[in-house]
N, C-alpha and C positions, 0 to 999 in steps of 0.2 A: 709554685715553681716546679717541685718534683713531678707533678702531674703533667705540666707542660713539657718537661725533659722527657718523660716516658712516652708522651704522645709523639714527640719529634722522633724518638727511636723506633717507635712502631711504624711510623710513616716511612722512615729510611728502609726498614726491613721489607715493607710492603713493596716499595719501589724496586729494591734489589731483586726480590722474588718475582716481580712481574717482569723485568728485564731477562731474568733467567728463563722463565717460561717462554717468552718471546724468541729468545735465542734457540731454545730446545724446539720450539714449533717449527721455526724455519729450517732448522737442521733435519727435521723429520720429513718436511717436504722436499729437501733436497735429496735425501737418501731414497725417497720414493721415486722421484724422477730418475736417478741413477739405476734403480731397479727395474725401470720400464714402466713406471706409473701405477703399479699395483703390487702390494705386499701385505703380509700378515703381521700381526703384532709381534709374534715371536721372532720375526725376521728382523723387524725393527729393533726389538730389544738386543738381539745378538750383535747388530751391527753398530748400534749407538752406545751400548753399555748402560742404558737406563733401564730401570725396573719397570716390569710390566704395568703396575698400577699408574705410575707416572705417564707412560705412553699412552695408556687407555684414557686417561684424564685429558691429555692434550689433543688426542684424536676426536674426542666427543666435542671439544670446543672448535676444532677445525671443520668437522661435519656440520655443526650448528651454523657455522658461518659461510658454508658452501664451498670451502677450499678443498675439501675431502669428501668422498661419499663412500658409504658402506655397501659392498656388493652383496648379493643373495648368498654367496658362498662364504660370507663373514670376513672376507679380505676388504682391504681399503684401497681406494683408488683416487688419483688426483681429481679434483672436482671442477666442474665447468666454469666456476667463477674465476678460476686462474686464467681461462682463455682471454678474458678481457684485459686482465693484468699484463699477460704476455704480450698480447697484441699492442698495447700502449707502450710497454717497454721496448719492443722491437722498433716501433716508430721513433721513439726517442733516442735510441741506439744510432738509427739511420741519421738522425738530425745531428747528433754529435759528431758523426762521421764525415759529414758533408765538407767542412774545411779541409780535411786530410785528403779526401777524395779530390777536391778543387786543386790541391797541391799536385797531386799525382797527374791530373790533366795538364797542368801548367808545366811540369818538368818532363812529361813524356809526349804530350801531345794527343794522347789517346783517351777514349771514355774510360772512366773509373767507376767501379761498382763495389758494393759491399753485399755480402750474403751471409745467411745463417743456415744451419742444419735444423730443420724443423721436422721432427719425426724421421720419416724416410725421404724426405724431399729437401731440395734446396729452395730457399725463398730469397729473392732479392729485395733488400730493405733500403737501399739508397743508391744514387746514381749521379754522377756529374758527367755531361756529354762532352765529347771532344769538340773543339772549334773548327775541325776540318769539315768541308762540305760533304765528304764521304766518311761517314762515322757509324759506329755500332750504337744501337738503342735497344735497351732491355727495359720493359715495363717495371717499375717498382711494384712488388707484390706478386710478380710472376714466379711460378713454381715449376721447377724442372727436376728430373732425376739426376742423381749425382754422377753416374758413370760416365756421362757425356759432356761434363764441364770441368774446367780448371778449378773453379772454386770447390766443387764437389770432391776433387782429388785432394786438394789442400785440406779440405775439413776432415777426410776420412783417413789421411796418411798415419795418424798416431792412434787409429782405432784398431783394436785387435782383429786379426785375420777372420777369426771365427764369426765376430760380430758383422764384419763387412759381408761375409759370405751370406749370413742370415739376412741382411738387408737387401742384397742383391736378389736373393731367392724370393723375397716378398715383392719387390719392384719389378722383376724382370730386367732385361738389358736390351730394350729395343733399340734398333739403329736409327739415329736421327740423320746419318750420312753414311756413305760408304766407308768412312774412316773411323766411325764410332767403335770403341771397344764393346765387344758383345759376349765375351767370356769372363767368368770370375778369375781364372788364372791370368788371363791378360790384364785385368784391372788391378789385381794384387800386385802384379809386376810393375805396373805403372805407379802403384803407390809406393813401391820400394824405390823407384827412381825419385819420387818426390822427397822422401826421407833423405836420400843421398845428396840430392842437388839443393834442397832447401826452397824449392818452389815447384809448382805444377803448371803443366802446359795443356791447353786445349787446342790441338792443331788440326783445325777443320771438322772437329768431331761433333760439334753441336750444330754448325752451319758452315757450308762450303764457302771457302773464301775468307774465313774469319779465325784468327789466332787469338788466344787469350793467355795471359800470364797471371798467376794467383799465388798468394801466400796466406798463411793463416795468421790470425791476430794473437800473438802470444798472451796467455793467461786472461783471455777475455771471459767476462762473467758467463757468457754462453758462446758456444762454439761459433766463431765467426771468421770470415776471410775477406780479403780485398783483392781486387784484380783489374787489370787493364785489358781492354779488348779493341781490335782494330783489324782493318784488312791485313791479310797474309802478306800482301806486298809491302807493307810498312812495318808490321810486327815481324821482322825477319830474325834469323839467328844472330846476326850482328847487332841488332837492335835490342835483342834479349839481354845481352851482356851489359848494356848500359841500363836497361829498364829494371832488371831484377834488383840490383842494390837499392834503387829508389823505393821499390815496393816494400823491400825488407825494412828500410829505415822508417818509412811512414807508418807500417804496421807496428813497429816497435813503440814509436811516439804515440800512436793511437792507443795501444795497450797501456801505456803510462797514464794517459788522460782518463781512460775508463776506470783505471785503478783509484784515482784521486776523485773521480766523478766531477771533473771540471773539463767543459769543452774547451777547444783551442780558442 
């Protein structure tokens, strides 16, 4: 009996240690993502509070699994195996969002979209089209630059100005239409409006004749926004006053569903 009890205790300790290591490994991956995808061990130690030997052991395991790679400069970068996981998760996120987008279409009459910030680009991961014969259509998987979209503004509104400027410097600000914002100062002013109003507007900036209203999804596991888009003649200022509260309510409900990992 004592031997059995000791064996059970050892097993419990092993399970607890395994769970702790798993939690720490995921925490390190998230810290690497927050740091831009590449960090040194000392940086991870300073930000996580873990001792260097522990971080080194965890990183060796992550490298062996392909989730992290060691660079020639001895720093560590997120590994290519994470891409498959991310793509699958993005598709699943879009699947979970579809019932909420369908509600947006039902209540507003316009096409509803969900988009994520992937690196420096916006990628659309879900859409439910309007039932109107004249409607907007964006292909799921399409990538666009943030500065000319409502979802881009919604996603970048709470990002520090310095980071937004750096992103714009990397992407440039090409004009999609004559109304596209093409200066960092103009875009930062638009983001200030988003923070004040609680929603973002694309007013003929991505495509002439199209208006888009967007809000971010609070506390989403990855930066996400939902939007409606339609002809400028339907998505008017008067319509905006009715549509925005619906967008905000649906975004809040979607946020709660993602937090509990249960689709509608």
